[in-house]
C-alpha positions as CSV (number, residue, x, y, z in Angstrom):
1,X,-52.7,-104.4,-16.4
2,X,-55.3,-105.2,-18.7
3,X,-55.5,-101.9,-20.3
4,X,-50.9,-102.5,-21.3
5,X,-52.5,-106.0,-22.6
6,X,-55.2,-104.4,-25.1
7,X,-53.5,-101.1,-26.3
8,X,-49.7,-103.1,-26.9
9,X,-52.3,-106.2,-28.6
10,X,-54.3,-103.5,-30.7
11,X,-50.8,-101.9,-31.6
12,X,-49.6,-105.6,-33.4
13,X,-52.5,-106.1,-34.7
14,X,-52.1,-102.7,-36.2
15,X,-48.0,-102.9,-37.5
16,X,-49.2,-106.0,-38.7
17,X,-51.3,-104.5,-41.1
18,X,-48.5,-103.4,-44.2
19,X,-50.0,-100.6,-45.0
20,X,-49.9,-98.9,-41.1
21,X,-47.0,-100.4,-41.3
22,X,-45.6,-98.5,-44.4
23,X,-46.9,-95.5,-43.5
24,X,-44.7,-96.2,-40.3
25,X,-41.6,-97.0,-41.7
26,X,-42.4,-94.0,-44.1
27,X,-42.7,-91.3,-41.0
28,X,-39.6,-92.9,-39.8
29,X,-37.4,-92.2,-42.7
30,X,-39.2,-88.2,-42.6
31,X,-39.5,-85.4,-40.5
32,X,-43.8,-85.2,-41.3
33,X,-45.2,-85.6,-43.7
34,X,-49.3,-84.1,-44.8
35,X,-52.0,-87.0,-45.6
36,X,-52.5,-86.2,-49.0
37,X,-47.8,-86.8,-49.1
38,X,-48.3,-89.6,-47.4
39,X,-51.1,-91.2,-50.1
40,X,-48.9,-90.7,-52.8
41,X,-46.0,-91.8,-51.5
42,X,-47.4,-95.6,-50.2
43,X,-50.4,-95.6,-53.8
44,X,-53.4,-95.2,-51.3
45,X,-56.1,-92.5,-51.6
46,X,-56.1,-90.0,-49.1
47,X,-59.3,-91.1,-47.8
48,X,-58.2,-94.6,-47.1
49,X,-54.7,-93.7,-46.2
50,X,-56.9,-91.0,-43.1
51,X,-57.9,-93.8,-41.7
52,X,-55.1,-95.7,-41.4
53,X,-53.2,-92.1,-40.1
54,X,-56.7,-92.0,-37.6
55,X,-56.2,-96.0,-35.9
56,X,-52.3,-95.2,-35.6
57,X,-53.6,-91.6,-33.9
58,X,-55.7,-94.0,-31.4
59,X,-52.8,-96.3,-30.8
60,X,-51.0,-93.3,-29.4
61,X,-47.8,-94.3,-33.0
62,X,-48.2,-90.8,-34.7
63,X,-49.5,-86.8,-34.0
64,X,-50.5,-84.4,-36.4
65,X,-50.3,-80.5,-36.4
66,X,-52.4,-78.4,-38.3
67,X,-51.0,-76.2,-41.2
68,X,-54.4,-73.9,-42.2
69,X,-57.2,-77.1,-43.2
70,X,-53.8,-79.6,-44.0
71,X,-52.9,-82.2,-40.8
72,X,-49.2,-82.7,-40.7
73,X,-48.6,-86.0,-38.9
74,X,-45.1,-87.5,-37.8
75,X,-45.0,-90.4,-35.1
76,X,-45.6,-89.2,-31.5
77,X,-42.4,-91.4,-30.2
78,X,-39.8,-91.5,-32.9
79,X,-37.1,-92.8,-31.1
80,X,-39.2,-95.7,-29.3
81,X,-40.8,-96.6,-33.0
82,X,-37.7,-96.7,-34.5
83,X,-36.3,-99.8,-31.9
84,X,-39.7,-101.5,-32.5
85,X,-38.8,-101.1,-36.6
86,X,-35.7,-102.4,-36.2
87,X,-36.0,-104.7,-33.8
88,X,-39.1,-106.2,-36.5
89,X,-36.6,-106.0,-39.3
90,X,-34.0,-108.2,-37.2
91,X,-36.1,-110.5,-36.2
92,X,-37.6,-111.3,-40.5
93,X,-34.3,-111.2,-41.2
94,X,-33.4,-114.3,-39.5
95,X,-36.9,-115.8,-39.8
96,X,-36.1,-115.6,-43.8
97,X,-33.1,-117.7,-43.5
98,X,-34.1,-120.5,-46.8
99,X,-34.5,-123.6,-45.3
100,X,-34.8,-125.5,-48.6
101,X,-30.9,-127.1,-47.2
C-alpha cells in the first residue's frame, strides 16, 4: 500500500510540472517522437527534455525504443493516460469559471 501511494504521489508531482505535462500531452497527440522532436515542439533544450523524459520513464508514463543512436518515445499506457488528461482538463474547465459575478 505504501509503495502505491508513493508512486501516485510521484506521478501527481510530475504531472504538476508544466514541462512534463506538456510532453505527456504532446505524446498523447502523436504516436511516438524522438527527444529532439519533443524538445523542438515544447521549446526546450534536448538535455532538459531528456531529463523530463527520464522522470516520465521512472514513473512508467512513457517508454522508448531505440533506432540506432536515437530513442523514440511513446506513452506506456495511452488509454489510461488519455483518461487522466481528460479528467484533468474537465477539472480545470469546471474550476476556471469566472467567480467575479
